[in-house]
N, CA, C and O of each residue as an XYZ file, in Angstrom:
268
protein
N     -25.086     27.899     -5.636
C     -26.417     27.398     -5.445
C     -26.664     26.263     -6.454
O     -26.394     26.416     -7.645
N     -27.166     25.150     -5.976
C     -27.411     23.986     -6.838
C     -28.660     24.209     -7.687
O     -29.648     24.793     -7.241
N     -28.583     23.729     -8.906
C     -29.745     23.814     -9.796
C     -30.794     22.796     -9.384
O     -30.466     21.701     -8.927
N     -32.050     23.165     -9.547
C     -33.126     22.230     -9.265
C     -33.265     21.273    -10.444
O     -33.085     21.671    -11.594
N     -33.582     20.018    -10.161
C     -33.689     19.038    -11.249
C     -34.911     19.304    -12.129
O     -35.968     19.723    -11.658
N     -34.728     19.048    -13.403
C     -35.840     19.144    -14.360
C     -36.411     17.739    -14.513
O     -36.083     17.012    -15.451
N     -37.271     17.379    -13.570
C     -37.767     16.014    -13.511
C     -39.290     15.916    -13.592
O     -39.862     14.866    -13.301
N     -39.938     16.995    -13.982
C     -41.394     17.038    -13.983
C     -41.923     17.331    -15.384
O     -41.441     18.225    -16.079
N     -42.926     16.552    -15.775
C     -43.573     16.730    -17.072
C     -44.881     17.489    -16.904
O     -45.591     17.309    -15.915
N     -45.190     18.333    -17.871
C     -46.494     18.979    -17.973
C     -47.257     18.201    -19.039
O     -46.670     17.784    -20.037
N     -48.551     18.003    -18.841
C     -49.305     17.241    -19.825
C     -50.746     17.714    -19.930
O     -51.270     18.404    -19.056
N     -51.367     17.315    -21.042
C     -52.788     17.538    -21.265
C     -53.412     16.167    -21.485
O     -52.887     15.357    -22.248
N     -54.513     15.910    -20.828
C     -55.259     14.667    -21.006
C     -56.377     14.930    -22.000
O     -57.163     15.863    -21.836
N     -56.439     14.092    -23.040
C     -57.427     14.316    -24.099
C     -58.219     13.049    -24.387
O     -57.730     11.932    -24.215
N     -59.431     13.251    -24.822
C     -60.273     12.202    -25.384
C     -60.673     12.719    -26.760
O     -61.459     13.659    -26.878
N     -60.125     12.098    -27.791
C     -60.324     12.628    -29.131
C     -59.690     14.006    -29.204
O     -58.519     14.179    -28.867
N     -60.459     14.972    -29.641
C     -59.955     16.356    -29.695
C     -60.271     17.155    -28.442
O     -59.817     18.289    -28.286
N     -61.056     16.555    -27.547
C     -61.496     17.271    -26.348
C     -60.457     17.180    -25.234
O     -59.978     16.099    -24.890
N     -60.132     18.318    -24.696
C     -59.204     18.406    -23.562
C     -59.995     18.147    -22.285
O     -60.961     18.849    -21.985
N     -59.576     17.139    -21.544
C     -60.270     16.786    -20.310
C     -59.676     17.534    -19.122
O     -60.398     18.082    -18.288
N     -58.344     17.544    -19.061
C     -57.674     18.255    -17.979
C     -56.200     18.423    -18.316
O     -55.707     17.870    -19.299
N     -55.512     19.187    -17.494
C     -54.063     19.320    -17.612
C     -53.470     19.006    -16.250
O     -54.154     19.085    -15.229
N     -52.197     18.649    -16.243
C     -51.577     18.317    -14.975
C     -50.076     18.198    -15.095
O     -49.487     18.491    -16.135
N     -49.467     17.758    -14.000
C     -48.027     17.553    -13.953
C     -47.751     16.193    -13.313
O     -48.547     15.697    -12.516
N     -46.615     15.602    -13.670
C     -46.224     14.312    -13.112
C     -44.732     14.094    -13.332
O     -44.108     14.770    -14.150
N     -44.179     13.153    -12.602
C     -42.797     12.774    -12.853
C     -42.725     11.455    -13.627
O     -41.632     10.978    -13.932
N     -43.881     10.862    -13.947
C     -43.925      9.594    -14.679
C     -45.162      9.595    -15.591
O     -46.269      9.299    -15.140
N     -44.970      9.925    -16.859
C     -46.091     10.045    -17.798
C     -46.821      8.723    -18.017
O     -48.051      8.703    -18.066
N     -46.097      7.636    -18.149
C     -46.734      6.340    -18.412
C     -47.622      5.916    -17.253
O     -48.751      5.473    -17.464
N     -47.121      6.048    -16.034
C     -47.917      5.693    -14.859
C     -49.159      6.563    -14.775
O     -50.256      6.070    -14.508
N     -48.985      7.852    -15.003
C     -50.117      8.780    -14.889
C     -51.168      8.491    -15.947
O     -52.364      8.580    -15.671
N     -50.737      8.146    -17.157
C     -51.697      7.819    -18.204
C     -52.508      6.578    -17.815
O     -53.719      6.539    -18.035
N     -51.860      5.579    -17.247
C     -52.575      4.380    -16.800
C     -53.582      4.713    -15.703
O     -54.685      4.167    -15.686
N     -53.210      5.600    -14.795
C     -54.145      6.020    -13.741
C     -55.356      6.716    -14.358
O     -56.490      6.448    -13.962
N     -55.126      7.601    -15.318
C     -56.233      8.300    -15.960
C     -57.116      7.330    -16.741
O     -58.336      7.494    -16.768
N     -56.523      6.334    -17.369
C     -57.317      5.351    -18.109
C     -58.222      4.559    -17.174
O     -59.345      4.214    -17.543
N     -57.749      4.271    -15.979
C     -58.610      3.594    -14.995
C     -59.801      4.475    -14.631
O     -60.920      3.984    -14.480
N     -59.559      5.777    -14.491
C     -60.605      6.700    -14.054
C     -61.501      7.194    -15.181
O     -62.689      7.432    -14.960
N     -60.950      7.356    -16.395
C     -61.675      8.004    -17.490
C     -61.941      7.105    -18.687
O     -62.635      7.521    -19.614
N     -61.417      5.896    -18.698
C     -61.621      4.982    -19.821
C     -60.378      4.855    -20.688
O     -59.478      5.694    -20.646
N     -60.349      3.785    -21.473
C     -59.153      3.458    -22.247
C     -58.959      4.344    -23.473
O     -57.929      4.250    -24.141
N     -59.930      5.203    -23.779
C     -59.813      6.042    -24.973
C     -59.169      7.399    -24.704
O     -59.152      8.251    -25.593
N     -58.636      7.624    -23.497
C     -57.950      8.886    -23.207
C     -56.460      8.722    -23.462
O     -55.923      7.615    -23.427
N     -55.801      9.858    -23.722
C     -54.356      9.834    -23.941
C     -53.739     11.096    -23.364
O     -54.390     12.133    -23.232
N     -52.473     10.976    -23.028
C     -51.722     12.110    -22.498
C     -50.829     12.655    -23.596
O     -50.177     11.896    -24.314
N     -50.802     13.970    -23.722
C     -49.890     14.649    -24.624
C     -48.954     15.499    -23.770
O     -49.397     16.353    -23.003
N     -47.674     15.254    -23.914
C     -46.684     16.036    -23.175
C     -46.657     17.454    -23.713
O     -46.723     17.673    -24.923
N     -46.559     18.416    -22.805
C     -46.479     19.831    -23.167
C     -45.065     20.304    -22.871
O     -44.647     20.335    -21.714
N     -44.334     20.670    -23.903
C     -42.974     21.166    -23.708
C     -42.026     20.089    -23.218
O     -42.290     18.894    -23.354
N     -40.929     20.531    -22.652
C     -39.897     19.640    -22.127
C     -40.080     19.453    -20.630
O     -40.899     20.124    -20.001
N     -39.301     18.526    -20.064
C     -39.304     18.385    -18.607
C     -38.861     19.705    -17.994
O     -38.086     20.459    -18.583
N     -39.366     19.960    -16.812
C     -39.070     21.222    -16.152
C     -38.933     20.985    -14.656
O     -39.068     19.854    -14.190
N     -38.667     22.037    -13.907
C     -38.589     21.910    -12.453
C     -39.997     21.777    -11.882
O     -40.971     22.205    -12.502
N     -40.092     21.191    -10.716
C     -41.399     21.011    -10.060
C     -42.060     22.369     -9.828
O     -43.264     22.510    -10.038
N     -41.295     23.363     -9.401
C     -41.859     24.696     -9.146
C     -42.429     25.314    -10.416
O     -43.534     25.857    -10.400
N     -41.686     25.235    -11.514
C     -42.164     25.801    -12.778
C     -43.400     25.045    -13.260
O     -44.328     25.650    -13.797
N     -43.416     23.736    -13.071
C     -44.567     22.942    -13.480
C     -45.800     23.312    -12.657
O     -46.904     23.387    -13.197
N     -45.623     23.539    -11.375
C     -46.760     23.945    -10.525
C     -47.301     25.306    -10.954
O     -48.514     25.517    -10.967
N     -46.407     26.231    -11.304
C     -46.851     27.539    -11.801
C     -47.671     27.370    -13.076
O     -48.722     27.992    -13.227
N     -47.192     26.524    -13.999
C     -47.912     26.264    -15.252
C     -49.275     25.663    -14.962
O     -50.276     26.068    -15.554
N     -49.316     24.693    -14.048
C     -50.578     24.024    -13.703
C     -51.569     25.026    -13.116
O     -52.761     24.983    -13.423
N     -51.076     25.919    -12.278
C     -51.930     26.954    -11.694
C     -52.486     27.875    -12.765
O     -53.658     28.247    -12.718
N     -51.656     28.244    -13.727
C     -52.104     29.097    -14.838
C     -53.189     28.390    -15.651
O     -54.109     29.047    -16.139
N     -53.103     27.074    -15.805
C     -54.097     26.317    -16.580
C     -55.452     26.350    -15.893
O     -56.480     26.440    -16.564
N     -55.474     26.281    -14.584
C     -56.748     26.274    -13.870
C     -57.376     27.662    -13.820
O     -58.580     27.790    -13.596
N     -56.562     28.713    -14.029
C     -57.085     30.079    -14.051
C     -57.764     30.405    -15.382
O     -58.546     31.352    -15.467
N     -57.462     29.614    -16.426
C     -57.999     29.911    -17.763
C     -59.424     29.458    -17.897
O     -60.029     29.629    -18.955
């Protein structure tokens, strides 16, 4: 059985110390630019952990919305 690629990043979007949201992406730089268009230039993305599989990242994202 082939291994699934670890090509997905988990991240938290922050403004100062405030957490705005969490999410997943395969391109952190692009996603940060998209968030800056929507939320302003003072937001930043912080990567959470290492790259992971898309399935594991979706599970993590689901857990974040349950909290």
